[in-house]
C-alpha positions in Angstrom: 348.0 9.1 76.7 348.8 6.6 79.5 351.6 6.5 82.0 352.8 8.3 85.2 354.4 11.6 85.7 357.2 11.8 88.3 357.5 15.3 89.8 360.8 16.2 91.5 361.8 19.2 93.7 365.4 18.8 94.6 367.2 20.6 97.4 370.8 20.4 98.8 370.1 17.3 100.9 366.6 16.2 99.9 364.5 15.1 96.9 360.8 15.7 97.3 358.7 13.8 94.9 355.1 13.0 93.9 353.8 10.6 91.2 350.7 11.3 89.1 348.8 9.1 86.7 348.5 11.0 83.4 344.7 11.1 83.9 345.1 12.9 87.2 347.7 15.5 85.9 345.0 18.2 85.6 343.0 20.6 87.7 342.1 19.0 91.0 344.3 15.9 90.4 345.7 13.9 93.3 349.0 12.1 93.3 349.3 8.3 93.5 351.9 8.9 96.2 354.2 11.6 97.5 357.2 11.7 99.7 360.9 12.5 100.0 364.4 11.3 100.5 365.8 13.5 103.3 369.2 13.7 104.8 371.1 12.9 101.6 374.8 12.9 102.3 374.7 11.9 106.0 371.7 9.8 107.3 369.3 9.6 104.4 365.7 8.5 105.0 363.1 7.5 102.4 359.4 8.0 103.1 356.3 8.0 101.1 352.5 8.1 101.6 349.6 7.1 99.3 346.8 9.4 98.2 344.7 8.5 101.3 347.5 9.4 103.7 348.6 5.8 104.3 352.3 5.1 104.9 353.8 3.2 102.0 357.4 3.2 103.1 359.6 4.7 105.8 363.1 3.4 106.0 366.7 4.5 106.4 368.9 4.8 103.4 372.3 5.2 105.1 374.1 4.3 101.8 372.5 7.2 99.9 375.4 9.7 99.9 374.4 11.4 96.7 371.3 12.6 94.9 372.0 9.9 92.3 371.9 7.1 94.9 368.7 8.5 96.4 367.1 8.7 92.9 368.2 5.1 92.2 366.4 3.9 95.3 363.3 6.0 94.5 363.1 4.8 90.9 363.4 1.1 91.9 360.8 1.5 94.5 358.4 3.2 92.1 358.9 0.4 89.5 358.2 -2.3 92.0 355.2 -0.5 93.6 353.4 0.9 90.5 353.7 -1.8 87.9 350.6 -1.1 85.8 351.9 2.1 84.2 355.3 3.1 83.0 357.0 6.5 83.6 355.9 8.9 80.9 358.1 11.8 82.0 359.8 13.5 84.9 358.9 17.1 85.7 361.4 19.2 87.6 360.9 22.4 89.6 363.6 24.8 88.5 363.9 28.0 90.4 365.6 30.3 87.9 364.9 30.4 84.1 366.5 33.8 83.4 365.5 35.7 80.3 365.4 32.6 78.2 363.1 30.1 79.8 359.5 31.5 80.1 357.6 28.3 79.6 358.1 24.6 80.4 360.7 23.0 78.2 362.1 19.6 77.3 365.5 19.4 78.9 368.6 18.5 76.8 372.3 19.1 77.1 372.0 22.7 75.7 369.3 23.5 78.3 371.4 22.1 81.1 374.4 24.2 80.0 372.1 27.3 80.0 370.8 26.4 83.5 374.3 26.1 84.7 375.0 29.7 83.7 372.2 30.8 86.0 373.7 29.2 89.2 375.0 32.5 90.5 371.4 33.8 90.5 370.1 30.9 92.6 373.0 29.3 94.3 370.8 27.6 97.0 368.7 25.8 94.4 370.0 25.6 90.8 373.0 23.3 91.4 370.8 20.7 93.0 368.2 20.9 90.3 370.9 20.3 87.7 372.4 17.4 89.7 369.0 15.6 89.8 368.4 16.2 86.1 371.8 14.8 85.2 371.4 11.8 87.6 368.0 11.0 86.1 369.5 11.1 82.6 372.0 8.4 83.7 369.6 6.3 85.6 366.7 6.4 83.2 368.2 7.2 79.7 365.6 8.3 77.2 363.0 9.4 79.8 361.8 12.9 78.8 362.5 15.4 81.5 360.5 18.7 81.6 361.8 21.8 83.3 359.2 24.0 84.9 360.4 27.4 86.1 359.5 29.5 89.1 360.3 32.7 87.2 358.0 32.0 84.3 354.7 33.2 85.8 356.1 36.7 86.2 356.8 37.0 82.5 353.5 39.0 82.1 354.8 41.9 84.2 355.2 45.3 82.4 358.8 46.0 81.5 359.0 48.9 84.0 358.3 46.5 86.8 361.3 44.4 85.9 363.9 47.3 85.7 366.5 48.4 88.2 367.8 52.0 87.9 371.1 50.7 86.5 372.8 51.4 83.2 370.6 50.0 80.3 373.3 47.6 79.1 373.1 45.7 82.4 369.3 45.3 82.0 369.9 44.1 78.5 372.4 41.6 79.8 369.7 40.2 82.2 370.3 42.2 85.4 366.6 42.8 86.1 363.8 41.7 88.4 362.5 38.2 87.7 360.4 37.1 90.6 360.0 33.6 92.0 357.5 31.2 93.5 355.8 31.3 90.1 354.6 27.8 90.2 352.8 28.4 93.5 351.3 31.7 92.2 350.2 30.0 89.0 348.4 27.3 90.9 346.6 29.9 93.1 345.6 31.9 90.0 344.2 28.7 88.5 341.9 28.1 91.5 340.9 31.7 92.3 337.5 31.4 90.4 336.6 28.5 92.7 337.1 30.6 95.9 336.2 34.1 94.7 333.9 33.5 91.7 334.9 34.0 88.0 334.5 37.8 88.0 336.1 38.6 91.3 339.1 36.3 90.4 340.0 38.7 87.7 340.3 41.6 90.1 343.1 43.2 92.0 344.6 40.4 94.2 347.7 40.1 96.3 348.9 36.6 97.1 351.3 36.1 100.0 353.4 32.9 99.6 354.8 32.6 103.1 357.0 29.7 103.8 360.7 29.1 104.4 361.1 31.2 101.3 358.6 34.0 101.3 357.3 36.5 98.7 354.2 38.3 97.6 352.7 38.8 94.1 350.2 41.3 92.8 347.8 39.9 90.2 345.3 41.4 87.8 343.2 39.2 85.5 345.1 36.3 87.3 348.4 37.4 85.8 351.5 38.7 87.6 351.7 42.5 87.7 354.5 43.0 90.4 356.2 40.9 93.0 358.5 41.3 95.9 361.4 39.1 94.8 363.8 40.4 92.1 367.1 39.4 90.5 367.6 36.6 93.0 365.5 34.9 95.7 367.2 37.1 98.4 364.9 40.1 97.8 361.7 41.2 99.4 360.4 39.8 102.7 362.7 38.4 105.4 362.6 34.6 105.2 363.7 31.8 107.5 367.4 32.4 106.8 367.5 34.9 104.0 367.6 38.7 104.7 365.1 40.0 102.2 365.2 43.6 101.1 368.6 45.1 101.9 370.3 48.4 101.1 373.1 47.4 98.7 375.3 49.7 100.7 375.3 47.1 103.5 377.0 44.7 101.1 379.6 47.3 100.3 380.1 47.9 104.0 380.6 44.2 104.7 383.1 43.8 101.8 385.2 46.9 102.8 384.8 47.8 106.5 384.3 44.2 107.7 386.8 42.7 105.2 384.4 39.9 104.3 384.9 38.2 100.9 382.0 37.4 98.5 381.6 33.9 99.7 381.2 35.0 103.4 378.8 37.7 102.5 376.7 35.2 100.4 376.7 32.8 103.3 375.6 35.6 105.7 372.7 36.8 103.5 371.4 33.3 102.4 372.0 31.2 105.5 372.5 33.3 108.7 369.9 36.1 108.4 366.1 36.3 108.3 364.2 34.9 111.2 367.2 32.9 112.4 369.5 36.0 112.4 367.1 38.4 114.1 366.0 35.9 116.7 369.2 34.1 117.3 366.9 31.2 118.2 365.4 29.4 115.3 364.4 29.8 111.6 361.1 28.0 112.3 358.0 30.2 112.7 356.1 27.8 114.9 359.1 27.6 117.3 359.3 31.4 117.4 355.6 31.8 118.0 355.9 29.5 121.0 359.0 31.1 122.4 359.0 33.5 125.3 362.3 35.2 124.4 361.7 38.8 123.3 364.1 38.3 120.4 361.6 35.8 118.9 358.9 38.4 119.2 361.2 40.9 117.4 361.8 38.5 114.5 358.0 37.9 114.1 357.3 41.6 114.3 359.8 42.4 111.6 358.3 39.6 109.4 354.8 41.0 109.8 355.9 44.6 109.3 357.6 43.8 106.1 354.5 42.0 104.8 352.4 45.0 105.6 354.8 47.4 103.9 354.9 45.2 100.8 351.1 44.9 100.8 350.8 48.6 100.6 353.3 48.7 97.7 351.7 46.0 95.8 348.2 47.5 96.3 349.6 50.8 94.9 350.9 48.9 91.8 347.4 47.5 91.3 345.7 50.8 91.9 343.7 49.3 94.8 343.0 46.0 96.4 340.1 43.6 96.1 341.4 40.4 97.8 344.4 39.0 99.7 345.3 35.4 99.7 347.6 33.6 102.1 349.3 30.4 101.0 352.4 28.1 101.7 353.5 26.7 105.1 353.2 29.9 107.3 350.5 31.4 105.2 348.3 28.3 105.5 349.0 27.3 109.1 350.1 30.3 111.2 346.7 31.9 112.1 348.5 34.3 114.4 350.6 35.7 111.6 347.6 36.2 109.4 345.8 37.9 112.3 348.6 40.4 112.8 348.9 41.1 109.0 345.2 41.7 108.6 344.9 43.9 111.6 347.5 46.1 110.1 345.7 46.1 106.8 342.5 47.5 108.2 343.2 50.8 106.4 342.8 49.0 103.1 339.2 47.9 104.1 340.0 44.5 105.5 337.6 43.3 108.3 339.1 40.2 109.9 336.8 37.4 111.0 338.9 36.1 113.9 337.0 32.9 114.3 337.2 32.0 110.6 340.9 32.8 110.7 341.5 30.5 113.7 339.5 27.8 111.8 341.7 28.2 108.8 339.2 29.7 106.4 339.1 29.5 103.5 337.5 33.0 103.8 338.8 34.8 106.9 337.1 38.2 106.5 333.5 39.2 107.3 331.1 39.1 104.3 330.8 42.9 104.4 334.5 43.4 104.3 335.4 45.7 101.3 338.6 43.7 100.8 338.3 39.9 101.3 341.0 37.6 102.5 341.4 33.9 102.0 343.6 30.9 102.9 344.2 28.7 99.9 346.6 25.8 100.0 349.0 25.8 97.1 350.1 22.8 95.0 353.2 23.4 93.0 353.6 19.7 92.3 350.3 19.5 90.5 351.3 22.5 88.3 354.5 20.7 87.3 352.6 17.4 86.6 350.1 19.3 84.5 352.8 21.2 82.5 354.7 17.9 82.0 351.7 16.0 80.8 350.6 18.9 78.5 354.1 19.0 77.0 354.1 15.3 76.4 350.7 15.4 74.8 351.8 18.1 72.4 354.9 16.1 71.5 352.7 13.1 70.9 350.3 15.1 68.7 353.2 16.5 66.6 355.0 13.2 66.2 
């Protein structure tokens, strides 16, 4: 099967993309190019690099006021730049799949309607995923679009790990723990044997996906056993602007004693909390690490403390711990955060190799450490490309 796979990850004001030749949409594959349209709605800018890092384009798109306008520019540029192969499919990262979507799926009107019903569970992400899907349908009618879900990887968890202590009928209606960042965790699971060896990769492993959104996942046999996020992507660790774990009584207090409405509470928890809310300075970890303000130090300390607390919880769910993996923006690049986390995890048998940690790993513990730790770059786009190609190949075989 020949052709290219376009991978899209759409946010409120951006469209991140990568383009894979079908032959490269597998383990270890590299994109033909990758880039983004940023600033959609105000001062849009389109930039892309080739697979060797060379700049292919970097220009202003002041006229791109909508996702559809940005996608139109992107599709035209791809058509002009990569003439040898047609687009085979577009693969979309979709944050929430609910109970229904536990594997990649071909998107149609019925699927879009079901995704729309999940908007309240992922209000920061889901509306923009849908906007890009619908825009692509208008701009490139007939192009297969494959939905790949951040919740799907956690479908292997035991049912008890998915329950809240709420009335059973609510659980049956879908009020349960789902977990997120599944495409990242799926990629890490796929490459664990390369870093740990085949047998060790099947052990008790916690992966810390630490970025603007942050979560942790306990794996056994490279499958999800437990995770820190739950019903929505608000739960678990503090994030750049999201609060993380919160006593639900706080929400009741804000509604009653502070007279805030649901929209104001949502804005507070999703956009004004986390690292930004605690520090009052920035939601960027590198900025906070460089700051002298003690409030920045408090935000960092809380972030590290919650990681250490959740690490203990996930190790308990696994019945022990064999390895810890750091990934995503902070996990891959903030050596100071990794150092603090691992210092606090010495009780688990972690012996930090400070020099290896500063160098970025991949292994950042001493060879004699009972629990090993690694830095492994994630690649969600490759997982989406692989799923999309596999789906198209099955469709072709069944035709």
